[in-house]
N, C-alpha and C positions, 0 to 999 in steps of 0.2 A: 722212292715211295711215289713220286709223281707218275712213273710208268705204271705202277700198280693201280693207281686211281684211274688212269686213262683206260687201262684194260677193263676195269670194273664197269665203265660206262660204255665201252665199245659195242657190246652186244645189245644194249638197251636203247641206244640213240639212233634215230634215223632222220635224214634230212628230207624236208617236205617243201616243195616249191610253192610259191604263192598261188592259191586257187586250186591246189591239188589236194585231194583227200589223202589222209595218212593211210598207209598200208597196214591192214590189221596184223598185229603181231601174232605169229603162229607159235604154238607151244613148241618147246625145243624138241628137235628130232632125236631119236635115240642114236647113239654113236654108231658109226659105221665101221670103225676100226679101233684098234688099241691106241693108235697114235692120237686119234681124236679124243679118246677117253682120257688119255694122259693130259692133253691140253685143257680139257674141261676141269680135271682135278686141280691142275695148277692155277686155273683162273679162280676156282672156288677158294683155294688156299690164300691167294692174293687178296680176294675180297674179305676173307676172314681177318687177315692181318690188318687191312685198312680199318675194318670195323673195330678191331681191338685197340688200334692206336687212337682212333677217335674217342673211344670210351675212356681210355686212360687220360687223354688230354682233358676231356670234360671233367673227370674226377679231380685232376689237378686244379682246374680253375675253381671248381666248387670248394675245394679245401682251402685255397688261398682266400677266397671270399669269406669263408667261415672264420678263418683266423683274423682277418681284418675287422670283421664285425665284432668278434669277441674282444679284441684289444681296444677297440673304440668304446665298447660298453664299459670295460674295466677303467679306461682313462676317465670317462665321464663320471663313473662312480667314485674314483679317487678325487676328482675335482670337487664333487659334491661333498665328500667327506672333509677335504681340506677347508671348504667354505664353511662348513658347520663348525670346524675347530676354531677358525679365525673368529667366527661369530661369538664364541664363548667369551664373554666379557662382563665385568661388573658394571652396573649403571653408575656407580660412584655416589657421593663424593669420597667415600671411605669411612672407616670406623675408628680403629684404635691407632694412635700415633706410633710410629716405628721408624728407626734409623736404618738406612740402607746404604751400603758402601759399594761403589763402582771402582774396581781396581784398574790401574793403567793397562792398556792393551786389550781390555775386554770388548767384545763386539756385541751387537744387538741380541744374537741368539743366546749367548752365555748369560748376558744380563737378564734376558727374558726368563731363562730357566731359574736363575736365582730369585727373581721377583715372584715366580710361581711358587717356589718352595717356601717363600716368606708369606705367602697368601696375600701379596700386594696386588697381583693381577690374577684373573681367573684362568688364563692360559698364556703360555709363552708366545704362542702364535699371534695372539691379539696385540701384544707389545711389538713384536717384530713387524707386523703389518702397519702399526701406527708409525713406527720409525720409517718404514719404506714409503708410506704415503707422503710423508713430509720431507723425504730425502735427507734424513737427519743422522745417517750412520756416522758421519764424520763430526757431528756436533755433540756426541755423548761424552760428557766430561767425567774424569775420575774424581773421587771425593766421596764424602759422606753427606747424604741428603735426608731431610726430614720428610717422611711420607706417611701414609696410613694404610692399614690393611683394607682389602676389598675396594681398590680404587679403579676407575676407568683407565684402560691402557693408554689412551691418548693423553689423559691428565698426567700420568706418570711420565710419559715421554717428554711432556712440556717442562716438567721439573728437572729431569736429568739432562736436558739440553740447555738449561739456564745456568750459565757460569756463576752468577751471583748466588745461586742456591747451594753451591758446593762448599761444604765445610771440610777443613783438613787440606785445602789447596793453598799453598803459599804463593803469593804473587810478589815477585821482586821487580820493582819499577826502576827505571833509569834514574840515577841520582840518589837512590836509597843508601842509607848508612848501614854498615855491617852490624852495628849494635842493634839497630831497629829490626833488621832482617832476622837476626838470630832470636830476638825476643818473640817475634811472630811465629817463627818456626817452632819454638819451644811450646807456645800456646796451642798451635794447631796440631802438633804431633802428640801432645800430652806427655812428652818425655821430660825427665827431671832437668831443671835449669842447670844443676851441677854438672851434667854431662857436657853441656856446651861450654860452661866456664872452664872445665878441666882442659878441653881442647885448646881454648884461647890461651890459657895459662901456659900450655905446653908449646905455644907459638905455632900451632897447626902442623906439628911434626908429622910427616908422612902424607900430608894433604897439600900444603902450600909449596910452590916452587921456590927456589933459593932467592930469586930476585924480589920476592914479596917481603923478605926480611922478617918473617914471623907475624905479619900483619894481614888480617883478612880483608881490610878495607880496600875496596876497588877490585877484589878478586871474586866477588859473588855475581855470577852472570844473571842479568835481568831475565825474567821468564816466569813460567808457572810450574810448580812442582807439587807432586802428591807426597807430602812429607809423612803422612801416616803410613803409606805403603813402604816408604824407605826404611822405617823401623828403628833407626838409631841416629844419634847426633853425628857420629862419625860418618855414616852413610849420607846424611843430608848434606853436610858441609863438603864432603868429597865430591858429591854430585854437582853442587853449585860451582865449586872451583874447577872441576873437570870440564864443565860446560864453558866456563870462562876461557880456559886455556884453548879449548877447541875453537871458540869464536875468534880469539886473537890470532890463532894460526890461520884461520880462514880469511881474516882481514889483512893478512900479511904484515902483522906487527912484529918487528924484530925481537928476538929473545934477549935475555939477559937484562942488564941495567937499563938499556934503552927502552925495553918494554915497560919497565916500571915507570920511567919518566913519561912515556906516552900516556899511561893510565893517570898519572898525576895531572898532566896538562888537560887531558880530556875531562876529568872530574871537575876541575876548576871551570873550564869552558862551559860545561853544562849547568853548573851552579850559578854562574854570573848572569846568564840571560835565559829568558824562557821562550825564545824563538830559534828553532834550528837554523833558520836562514842566516843568523848572525854568528853561528859557531866558527865558521872559517875565519872571520875577521877577529874574533876574540882570541882564537888560537895564534893568529899572526901577531897580535898585540903582545901576547905572552912571549913569543919568540924574539920579537923586536926588543923588548925590555931586557930579556936575559942577555941578548947579544951586546947590549949597551951597559950591562952591569947595573941596571936600575932595579930598585925594589919593585916587585910585581904590584904591590898595593891593592891586592884583591880582598875585599871584605868577606868573601865566601870562605876563605881559609880561616879567618879569625872566628867567624860564626860557627864553623865546624868544631874548632877546638873548645869553644865555650858552650857548645850544644844548644845554640839558640839560632833563631832566624836572623837574616841580615837586618831586618827592621828593628830587632831587639838589641842590637849592638850599642854599647856605651863607649864614651871617650876613653874610659879607663881600659876597657878591653882592647880598643884600637891602638893604645899606646903601651901595652904591656910588653916589656922587653923579654920577659921570661917565657913567653909563649912562642914555642919553636915554629908554630904554624902562622905566626903573625908576619905576613908578607909586606906589611907596611914598615916593619922594623928590620926584618932580616932579608937579605938579598938571596936570590936563587930560588929554587923550587922548595916547597915545604917537605918534611920528611916522608910523606906518603900521600896517596890519593885521599880525597875527602868524600868519596861516594862511589857507587857503581855506575860508571859512565856507560851510556848507550852507544849503539853502533855509529850514529851520526857524529857524535862528539869525538869518538875515537878516530874516525875517518878525517875529521877536521884537524885533529892534533897531528895526524900523519901527514896530511898535505894541506896546510893553511892557505887561505887566500893570499894573493899577492897584494902588498900595500905597505906604506910607511907609517901606519897608525901606531900611536903610543898611548892613546887614551880612549875611553868610551864611557858613555853615561846612558842609562836607560831613563828616558825623560818622561815616559808614561807607563806606569806599572799595569794599567788595564790593557792597553794594546801591545805592550812589550816593545814599543818603538825605542830604538837605541841609536845613538849618534856616535860616530868615530872621528877622531881628529889626530893630528900629528904635532900640535903645539898647545901650550898651556892656555893661551888666550881663548882659543876656541873651546877648549875643555871647560874653562870657567864659565863661558857663555852657556854651554850645555848644562852645567850644574845649576845655573840660574833657572833654566827652563824646567828642570826637575823640581826645584824648590817651589816654583810657581804652581806646578801641577800638585805638589804635595800640599800646599796651603789651600788650594781649591777643593781638595778631597779630604782635608782634615786627617792626613796621615800622621 
């Protein structure tokens, strides 16, 4: 094509030296021969081809520009429409009270659509935008919330990201007793109490592992559970126990009877002191006493069997020989755990701190300061420190 363009300009271009007048262009002479006529026809054809190519290229450029402009206008229109949709929001604060449930696994878009259908927000886009603005996608909690119709989307988002506002969510804390956990699960789920009692009476058949010996104590994993969504007592307890087994596997706790012993030690460790920094030492005291065939002498086990706090223990309780959990009277570990131990206590029971301690006393219940010793004289001195603190604080 370059040659065609060159031929196109050959007949029209002349070189003019500086100061020289251009030579007037004469009209084309008539052809003198057929050969010259053919050359002229070929040149005209080449010029037409070049012109056609230029026109086609120009049309292509114009078409591309038109498409770009059209798409830009459509994009701007879509953005304007989206902005208008996001702007659709109620001013608040709301009208009629309404309960709204967020299921486990639901994201902002699905929650937004459900809010729209309940007339809690004016548009699902407004709710999604409120969540996005606060980067709160991972803070939306499952559960049942008290809301109102015709609320401002940002106000709804604030409620749904407040864990304390969620009803139906069971919180199992480290140290909780199975009986208390089941009572809360029953209340929050609205399921019949008899459903839980039947499972306990049946010793958790099909739920508990063999080493639990039919006792749920210690086998309910701390955490947060949407018990309303789980739907049945069987499913609730299966979930909590399943999570516990998974956690014990992850922590490397040996299976079988050794696993049960670790849970017993960990639950006592956590109940005896309120500072995780002491867990390793308490666990070592337990092992040292067991290795010497000494009674553990832990008040927490007696408090558990009597369903009281350690401060409510009486001398009669502490001396009761019929209480199998009375580790002041009976040697060895009690029959089972006394609560749902947390991760730190389980790790401490697995790998206690190194030391020869046999005694410990928490000398300040406010700060949790605990002193450890390997002889009775130091132990008795520590007890006096506690008694002094107790008298000063009217305990």
